C-alpha positions in Angstrom: 36.2 9.0 132.4 38.6 7.2 134.7 37.7 3.9 133.1 38.4 5.3 129.7 41.9 6.4 130.7 42.5 3.2 132.5 41.6 1.2 129.4 43.8 3.4 127.3 46.8 2.9 129.7 46.3 -0.8 129.7 46.1 -0.9 125.9 49.3 1.1 125.5 51.2 -0.9 128.1 49.9 -4.2 126.7 51.5 -3.6 123.3 54.9 -3.6 125.0 54.2 -6.4 127.4 52.8 -8.9 125.0 55.2 -8.4 122.1 54.9 -7.7 118.4 51.6 -9.5 117.9 49.7 -6.9 119.9 50.5 -3.4 118.8 48.4 -0.3 118.9 49.7 1.7 115.9 52.2 1.7 113.1 53.6 4.5 110.9 54.5 3.9 107.3 56.4 6.1 104.9 55.0 6.9 101.5 57.0 4.0 100.0 55.3 1.5 102.3 58.2 1.0 104.7 57.6 1.0 108.4 59.0 3.9 110.4 59.2 4.7 114.1 57.9 7.7 115.9 61.4 9.3 116.3 61.9 9.2 112.6 58.5 10.6 111.9 59.1 13.5 114.2 62.6 14.2 112.8 61.3 14.3 109.2 58.2 16.4 110.0 60.5 19.0 111.6 61.8 19.8 108.1 58.4 21.0 106.8 56.7 24.4 107.0 53.2 22.9 107.6 52.2 19.5 109.0 48.6 18.4 108.4 48.0 15.7 111.1 44.9 13.8 110.1 42.7 12.1 112.6 39.7 9.9 113.2 38.0 12.2 115.7 37.1 9.5 118.2 40.3 7.4 118.2 42.2 7.7 121.5 45.5 6.4 120.2 45.3 8.8 117.3 45.0 11.8 119.7 47.7 10.5 122.1 50.1 10.3 119.1 49.2 13.8 118.0 50.4 15.1 121.4 53.5 12.9 121.6 54.7 13.8 118.1 54.0 17.4 118.7 56.2 17.2 121.8 59.0 15.6 119.8 58.8 18.2 117.0 59.0 20.9 119.7 62.2 19.4 121.0 63.8 20.1 117.6 62.2 23.5 116.9 60.7 25.6 119.6 59.0 27.9 117.0 55.8 26.0 116.4 52.2 27.1 116.1 49.3 24.8 116.7 46.1 25.0 114.7 42.9 23.1 115.0 39.8 22.4 112.9 38.0 22.0 116.2 38.1 25.7 117.0 36.2 28.2 114.9 37.7 31.6 114.0 35.3 33.7 116.0 36.6 32.0 119.2 40.2 33.1 118.5 40.3 35.9 121.1 39.3 33.5 123.9 41.7 30.9 122.8 44.6 33.3 122.6 43.7 34.9 126.0 43.6 31.5 127.6 46.8 30.1 126.1 48.9 33.3 126.3 47.2 36.0 128.4 46.1 34.4 131.6 42.3 34.0 131.0 41.1 31.5 133.6 39.9 28.1 132.6 36.3 28.7 133.7 35.9 31.8 131.6 37.5 30.0 128.7 35.1 27.1 128.9 32.2 29.4 129.4 33.0 31.4 126.3 34.1 28.8 123.6 32.2 26.3 121.6 33.9 23.0 122.3 33.5 19.6 120.6 32.1 17.0 123.0 35.5 15.2 123.2 37.5 18.4 124.0 38.5 17.3 127.5 39.9 13.9 126.5 41.3 14.6 123.0 42.1 18.3 122.5 42.6 19.8 125.9 46.1 18.1 126.3 47.3 19.9 123.1 45.9 23.2 124.3 47.5 22.8 127.7 50.8 21.9 126.0 50.5 25.2 124.0 49.7 27.1 127.2 52.6 25.6 129.1 55.1 26.5 126.4 53.5 29.8 125.4 52.8 28.7 121.8 50.3 30.3 119.5 47.1 28.3 119.2 45.0 29.1 116.1 41.3 28.6 115.6 41.4 27.8 111.9 37.9 26.7 111.0 34.9 28.6 109.6 32.0 29.0 112.1 29.7 26.1 111.4 26.6 28.3 110.7 28.3 29.6 107.5 29.1 26.1 106.2 25.5 25.1 107.0 24.3 28.2 105.1 26.2 27.2 102.0 25.1 23.6 102.2 21.4 24.6 102.4 21.5 27.6 100.1 24.6 28.3 98.0 28.1 29.8 98.0 26.4 32.9 96.5 24.5 33.3 99.8 27.7 34.4 101.5 27.7 37.6 99.5 24.9 38.9 101.7 27.0 38.6 104.9 28.1 41.8 106.6 31.8 42.8 106.6 32.1 41.8 110.2 30.8 38.3 109.4 33.0 37.9 106.3 36.1 38.2 108.4 35.3 34.7 109.8 35.4 33.1 106.4 38.0 32.8 103.6 38.3 35.8 101.3 35.6 35.7 98.7 35.0 34.7 95.9 35.8 31.1 96.7 37.0 28.9 93.9 35.9 25.3 94.1 37.4 22.6 91.9 34.9 19.7 91.9 37.6 17.4 90.5 40.1 18.1 93.4 41.0 15.1 95.5 38.1 14.0 97.7 35.3 16.1 96.2 34.3 13.6 93.4 33.9 10.9 96.0 31.7 13.2 98.1 29.4 13.9 95.1 29.2 10.2 94.4 28.3 9.5 98.0 25.4 11.8 97.7 23.8 9.4 95.2 20.2 10.4 94.6 21.0 13.9 95.8 23.6 14.4 93.1 23.6 17.6 91.1 23.1 21.0 92.6 22.5 19.7 96.2 25.7 17.6 96.0 27.7 20.5 94.8 26.4 22.7 97.6 27.6 20.0 100.0 31.0 20.0 98.5 31.0 23.8 98.5 30.4 23.7 102.3 33.3 21.3 102.7 35.5 23.5 100.4 34.5 26.6 102.5 36.0 24.8 105.6 39.1 23.6 103.7 39.8 27.0 102.2 39.2 28.9 105.5 41.5 26.5 107.4 44.1 26.9 104.7 43.9 30.7 104.8 44.1 30.6 108.6 47.3 28.5 108.4 48.9 30.8 105.8 48.1 33.9 107.9 49.8 32.5 110.9 52.9 30.7 109.6 55.7 31.1 112.0 58.9 32.5 110.5 61.5 29.7 110.4 59.0 27.6 112.3 56.4 24.9 111.8 52.6 25.1 111.8 51.1 21.9 113.0 47.4 21.5 112.1 45.1 18.9 113.5 42.1 18.0 111.3 39.8 15.2 110.3 41.5 12.9 107.9 39.1 13.7 105.1 40.3 17.3 105.1 43.8 16.4 103.9 43.9 12.8 102.7 45.0 12.1 99.2 46.5 15.6 99.1 43.1 17.2 98.9 41.2 19.7 101.0 43.4 21.9 103.1 46.5 20.7 101.3 45.0 21.5 97.9 44.2 25.1 98.9 47.6 25.6 100.6 49.6 24.5 97.5 47.4 26.4 95.1 48.0 29.6 97.1 51.7 28.9 97.8 53.2 26.1 95.6 56.6 26.5 97.3 55.3 25.7 100.7 56.6 22.5 102.2 53.6 20.6 103.4 53.5 17.1 105.0 50.3 15.1 105.4 49.7 12.3 107.9 46.9 10.1 106.6 45.0 7.6 108.7 44.0 4.0 108.0 42.4 1.3 110.1 43.4 -2.3 109.9 42.4 -5.7 111.5 45.4 -7.5 109.9 48.3 -6.9 112.4 48.5 -3.2 111.3 49.5 -3.9 107.7 49.2 -1.0 105.4 46.3 -2.5 103.4 45.0 0.2 101.0 41.2 0.7 100.8 39.7 -1.1 97.8 36.6 1.0 97.7 38.3 4.3 97.0 41.3 5.8 95.4 44.1 6.2 98.0 47.1 8.3 97.5 50.0 7.6 100.0 51.1 10.8 101.7 54.4 11.5 103.6 53.3 9.3 106.5 50.4 6.9 106.9 49.3 6.1 110.4 47.7 2.6 110.7 45.5 2.0 113.7 43.6 -1.1 114.8 39.9 -1.1 114.1 39.3 -2.0 117.8 41.4 0.8 119.2 39.8 2.6 122.2 37.3 5.3 121.3 36.5 8.4 123.2 32.9 8.6 122.1 
């Protein structure tokens, strides 16, 4: 672990020491113009919701999530943090740890963490705890998404009332032409058809549940910052699609993620449709990974 942080520190310092030819990230605006972190944070502070995409194992990506969150907080203290990485049925423990004094051991003994929690998400949770900010577990428990992928959306009807509170209100509408979903069906290839649609249904269950969680916990005159895998919001699909379909007037910003081996140029992927969002974060393909 110490080696990982040492490598990351060297990497971050190196970009300053060795000049413009060695940089570890670059933000772009929707129009393709480069923009610095201060400008990104200043603009994001004007929105109701920020969907901060990520490549789950990219150390620089996670470091920037923390730093930009800190800068947004400097402009508006009324922010809520939400994460794909926490499932709704863990909300009580998350709230008790961040706001009500639950000790760290009890917290870690009670919650299902991703394997990179300590390196990538704990800094955000500790930031929320330090500043007494609401931290929201937005995602559907994985077992229900798995149930949909294996069976069908209809199988959720058999859940008890207690179980249904962990998922988006049913019935769930899925538009298979919404951004991202046609590509998922295509990727399934030989498994196209009903199985592919069930796979998309499981993804939509996650997207819709996270969207509903955000809408339920919007701070008044504040900002909800949500951290999620890039695929859950890229091209204005996923969580964004459900947010805007529920509340078209909501101001939602999306940070999309690209990787580059060409001096961090914003080279758009040739193999897929790419829709530029409010900000695009370009990371080097060889940036340090946490797993």
